[in-house]
N, C-alpha and C positions, 0 to 999 in steps of 0.2 A: 504493500500500500504506500509506503513512504516514497519509493522511487517514482511513483506516478503523480503524487500531489503537485510537485513543481510544474509539471506539464499542464495540469488542470488549472492551476492558479495563473499560468502564463497567458491565458485567454481573457484575463480580467479587462484589458483595454477594449477588446471587441465587445464584451458583455456590457460595459459601461456605455460604449457608443450605441449599442442596440437599445438600451434603456432610454438614453437621451433622445435618440431619433424617434423612438416609439412614442414617448411622452410628448415631445414637441408636436408631432403630427396629430396626436389625440387632442391636445389642448387647442391647436389651431382649428381642428374640425369642430369641436364643441363650441369654441368661442364665437364663431361666426354664424352658426345656425340661427340664432335669434334674429340676426340681421337679414338672413335669407327670408325668414317669415315676415319680418317687418316690411321689406321691399316688395316681396312677391305674393305673400298671403299663404295660408295653411294649405289650400288646395294645390297651389303651384309647388309648395314644398313636398306634397305627396308625390308629384312627378319626379322631383329630385331624389326622394327616398326610393322610388321605383328604379331610378337610374343606378343607384348604388348597388341594388340587388342584381340588376341586369348586367352590370359590368363584372360583378363577382361571378355570375353564371357564365359569362362569356370567357372568363379566364380558363374554362374547360378547354378552349381551343389551344391553350398552351401545350397540351399533350405531353406534359412533363419535360418539355425542352429546356425551360429555364433552370430547373433543378438538375437536369443532365449537364448543362453547360457549367453550372457551378461546381458540380462534383468532378467533372473532367478537368476543369481548370485547376482545382485544388490538387488533383493527382499529377497533372503535367508539371505543375510548379515545383514539385519535388524531384522531377526527373531532369537529367542534363539534356541539352540539345533538343528541346521539345517545342521550340518556337514555331516551327513550320506546322506541326500538328495542331497547336493551339489556334493559330491564325486560320488554318484550313477548316477546323471544326467551327469556329465562329462564322466564317464565310458560309459554310454549309447550313448551319442552323439558322443563321440570319436570313438566308434566302427562303428557306421553308417557312420561317415565322412571318416574314413580310407577306408572303403569298397567302398564308392562312388568315392573317389579320385583314388583308384587303378583301378577301372573300367574305369574312364575317361581317365587316362593315357594309359591304354591298348588299348582303342579305337583309340586314336590319333596315337599311335605307329603302329597299324594295318592299319590305313588309310594313313599313311605317304607317301607311294608310289603314291597313287592317288592324294593327296594334292599337292605333289611336281611336278607331271607331268601335272595335268589337272586344278589345281586351281591357283597356283602361276605361274606367267610369269617370268621364271628365267633369261631372258636376256642372258648375257654372262656367268652366273654361270652354273656349272655342275649340272645336275638334281640329280645325286647321292649325291652331297654335300648338296643340298637343302633337299633331303629326310632324310639324316642323321641329319640335323638341326631340322627338324620337329619331328623326333623320340625323340630327346633329349628334345624338347619343351614339349612333352607329359610326359616324365619322370619327368621333372622339375615341371610341373603343378600338378602331383600326389603328390609331396611333399609340394608344396606351399599351397594347400587347407587346410590340417590339421593345418598349422601354423596360418592361418586366424582364425580358430576355437579357438585355444589356446589364441590368442591375444584378441579375443572377451571376453573370460573368465577373462583375466587380467584386461581389462577395466571395466568389470562388477564388479570386486572387488574394483573399484575406485583406481587402481594402474596406473594412467595415466602417471606418471613420469617414472615408470619402463617400461611400454608398449612402450613409445616413445623412451626410451633408447635402448630397443631391436631393434626397427625399425631403429634407426640411425646406430647402429653397423652393422646390416645386409645390410643397404644401402651402407655403406662404403665398405663392402666386395663385394657386387654386382657390384658397379660402379667403384670404384678405384682398387679393387683387380683384376678384370678381365682385366683392362688395363695393369696392371703389368704382368699378365699371357700372354697377347698378345705380350708384349714387350720382355719377357724373353724366351718364347717358340715359338710357331708358330702362325702367324697372320692369323688364319682361323676361320671360323664359328664353326668348331668342337671344337676348344679350348675354344671359347666364351661360347658355350652352355654346355660343360662338366663342366666348372667352375661354371656356374649358377646352374646346377644340384647339385653340391657339396654344394654350399651355401644354397640352398633351403632345402636340406636334413639336414644339420647341424641346420638350423633355426627351422625346424619343431621339431626335437628331443630336442633341448635345450629349446625352448619355452614351449613344453609339460612338460618337467621335472620341469621347473620353476613354471608353473601353479599348478602342483600337490603339489609342495613344499609349495606354498602359502596357500593351503587349510588346514583347521584345521584337525588334525589327529583324527581318530576314533578307531584305533587299530583293525578294522575289514576290511577284503578285500572287495573292491567294485566289483559289478557284473552288467552286462547288465540287465536293468529292462524295460520291455515293457511298464509297467504302466507309467514310466517316459516319455517315448516317446509319449504315448497317451495323456498325460496331457498338452503337449506343441505344439501339431501338428497344432492347429488352428492358433496360433500366427505365427508359422514358415511358414505356407502356405501363410498367408497374406504378410509377409515380402518377401517371395520368389517371389510372383507375382510382387510386386513393384520393386524388384531388377532386375528381368528378363527384364521387359519393359524398365527400365532405362538404363541397360547395352546395350540392343539392340540398343537403340537410340544413345548412345554415341559411339558405336564401329562399327555400320553398315556401315558407310561411308568407313572406311578403309578395311573392309571385302569385300565390293563390288568393291572398286577401285583397290585392288590388283589383281582382276580378269580382269578388263577392261583395266587398264593402263599398259604400259611397266614398268618394275620394276624400272628403273632409274627415271621415272617421278613420280612413286608412292613414291620413296625415298624422292624426293623433298617435296611431300605432307606430308609424315610422319614427316619430320623435321619441317615443318610449323605447323603441328598439335601439335607436342610436345611443340613447343614454345608457341603457343596460349593457350594451356591447363595450362600454368603457372598461369593464373588468377584463376583457381580452387583452387590452393594452398592458395590464398588470401581469398577465400570465405568459404572453408570447415571448418577451425577452428572456425570461427564465427558461422557457422551453428550448429556445435556440441556443442558450448557453450550456445546458446540461446534456442535450442530445449527444454531442461529440464525446462528452465524458463517459456517458453510459456505454456508447459504442466502443470506446477504447478499452474500458475495463472488461466488458463482456468478451471482446475479441481476444484478450490475453488470458481469459479464464480466471480473473481475480474476482470471484463472486463475493468474497467478504468485503473487499473494497467497494464493489458495486452496491452491495447492500447498505453500506455505511453512507455513501454518497446519495443513494436513492432515498434513504430514510430521512436524512437531513434536508435534502432539497424538497421532498414532499411536505415535510412539516413547515419548512419556510414558506412554501406555496400556500399551505393552509392558513398560516398566520397572516399572510398578505391578503388572501382572497376572502376568507370567512368574515372577518370584521367589516371589510368593505361592502360585501353583499348584504349582510344583516343591517348595517347602519343605513345603507342606501334604501333598502326595502322598507325600513321603518319610517324614514324621512323622505319618501319619494315625492310627496306633494310639495314640500318645502324646496327640495332640490330642483324640481321642474320650474317652480315659480321664480326662484333666484336665477336660474339659467336662462329661461325664455322671457321672463318679465311679462308673462301672459297668463292671467288667472284662468282663462277659459281652457287653455291647454293643460294647465296643472290640474284643474278639476276633472277633465275627461281622460287624461293619460296616466294619472299617478298610480292607479291600481294595476294597469298593464305594466308599468315600469316595475312595480314591486314583484310581480310574478316573473317577468322576463329576466330581471337581474338574478333571481334565484336560479332560474334555468341556466343562464350563462355561467353563474358561479359553479354549479355542479359540473358543467362541461369543463371548466378550467381546472377543477380539482382532479378530473380524470386525465388531463393532458400529459402529466408526467408519467403515469403508467403507460400511456400511449407511446411516449418517447422510449420507454423501456422496451415496449413491444417492437418498435422499429429497430432499436439497437440489437435485439436478439434475432431479427430477421423473420419473426413469426407474424407475417402480414396477413395471413389468411383469416385470423380471428377478427381483425378490424374490417376486412372486406366483407365477410359474412355478416357481421353485426350491422355494418352500415347498409348493406343490401336489405336486410330485414327491416331496419329502421325506416328506410325510404318507402318500402311497401306498406308499412303501418301508418306512417305519418300523413300520407295524402288523404285517405278517407277520414282519419281522425281530425285533421285540420278543417276539412270541408264541413263535417258534421258540427264540430265545436264552434266554428265561426258562424254558421247559419243560426245556431241557437243562442250563442253568447257573444258573438262578434269578437272584438279584439281580446277580451278577457278569456274567452274560450281558447283562442289560438295560443295565448301565453301559457295557459294551463297545460296544453298539449306539449309545449316546449319543456316545461318542468318534468312531465312524465317521461318524455324521451330521454332527458339527461339523467334522470334517476336510473334508467337502465344502464347507461354508461358508467355512472359513478359507483353503482352497487353491483350489478350483475356482471358487467364486462370486466371490471377490475378484479372481482372475485375469481372469475374464470381464468384470467391472466395469471394470477398467482397460484393456480394449481399446477402450473408448468414452469413459470419463471419466478425465481426467488420464492420458492414454496413457503407458505406460512406467513408471508409478509403482509398479506391483506389485513390481518388483525392489527399490525402496527400502523398501517396506512390509516385505518379508521380511528384508531386511538389518537393519532396525530391530528385528526380533524375535530375530535370530541371536545378537547379543552378550549380551543378558540371558539367553537360553536357555543358552548355553555356560557363562556364569559361574554361573548358578543350579544347573545340573547338577554342575559341578565342585565348587563350594563346598558344595552340598547333600550330595553323596555323601561328601565328606570329613567333613562334620559327622555324617552318618549312621554312619560308621565309628567316629569318635572318641567319639561321645556315646551309644554303644549301652548303656553301663552307667549313664548319668545318669538320674535320675528326680526326680519332685516339682517343686518350684519352680525347681530349677536347670535342668531341661530347658526350662522356659518361657523363662528368661533366656537360655539358650544358643541356642535356636532363634530367638528374637527378635533376638539379636545376628547370627546367620547371615543372617537376612532383611535386616537393616540393611546388612550388608556387601555383599550382592549388589546392593541398591538403589543404594548410593553408588558402587560400582565401575561399575555399568551407566551411571549418569549421567556419570561421568568418561570412560567409553569412547564416549559418544555426543556428537559435536561439536554437533549441532543443539541439544541441550538444554544442554550445557555452556556454549555461547556465547550463544545467543539468549534463553533463558528468563531468566537473570540480568539481561540488558540490559533486557528488557521490564519486569521487576519494578522495577528501579531507576528506569526512565524514567516509569512510570505509577503508582507507589505513592503 
């Protein structure tokens, strides 16, 4: 175990960069949503919420190519005289990716009249305005795809700081720049989506140029090589299946709800879903940080070291996630009111937010066991679980939404993620790190009990508090739960400070 810890700690800079990049993008996204609603209205924000889900689903067209490029660049970087292979692979995957992205964009533009008229419930919006927005969505999606590929290459070269800097700059332009455009020009969906198309185009071109500049020069022009594509297709196919199922599960609720619900009610759901998804920003950087650690320890057969790192990271994840979820669920109305400055949205969306954030929290608690599953190579369990979930969630969402609207859909999301957090994790630990499921759930129990107890007490005593004081009070509650949870968790109380002192 000792000889591996320095390698694990050496990725600290990349982990910090990932956290900073993730939080900056999250803050920018949340900060400007109230301005979107102010300038465009809640129905138009419903269209923007639909765009987020559509773009996520369109990333299925990635076909695992960005993950493949990242993996191969990491591998080639460790090999001598591999510049030609790297440049040839980028040229090959870049050609395929641009062709796929162009085709996807063309299909969306062609289907825009049908989507606007028969899929989206426009409410008081003009159908022609919605159709124009959908066409611009397609054009923007065609430019965002290649940017994902290029960023995969940047991260594969271990340039996490640069990759996150690019993401932050683009997030500033996408979020803040478009508000400036809406304020200075016309407050319409057309202005919003034209600006997004411009940012996506600039991002794709600049990121592509940056990646080519990072690669070592060979003095020989790079060409499309079918042999390069043939050598990586198996890995790309596996990543593609995993991504497709995951994206369907995460975005299917909004795709179905925009068809069933009036656009105004869907707008409330979109706001609640965006707020609830904030917990993903807390979990993803930790996931990206520990996955290579799990993989390394599993590959060398150090199961005791893997168990130690896994247990500590899962308990750290629980201490971050559980208090955040419980406090946000208990103070959902206040959070929405402070964030949107719109009492109508807070009144209609707070219950959906409480339910959705619990579902997202359960999902994020299960993400580190999923990382362990990837590290072990046992991908079939995840594929089968996701396939079953997709088959179950469609009828459940349709029925629940028709009877209980957004609250019904949010309840289905909780039920689905209970399956992942309890059944899936338990099955995983019958084969990998046997018996560890018990420790996994014990690690969740203390933060859960503390968060519920302190949170309910705070809910009772702070019922009359409003304005800036509710922000201060809730932040203090959250901090108290975090600190007491760390003190109640021996693995973190003892081991984490030792590691920090030893390798800082």
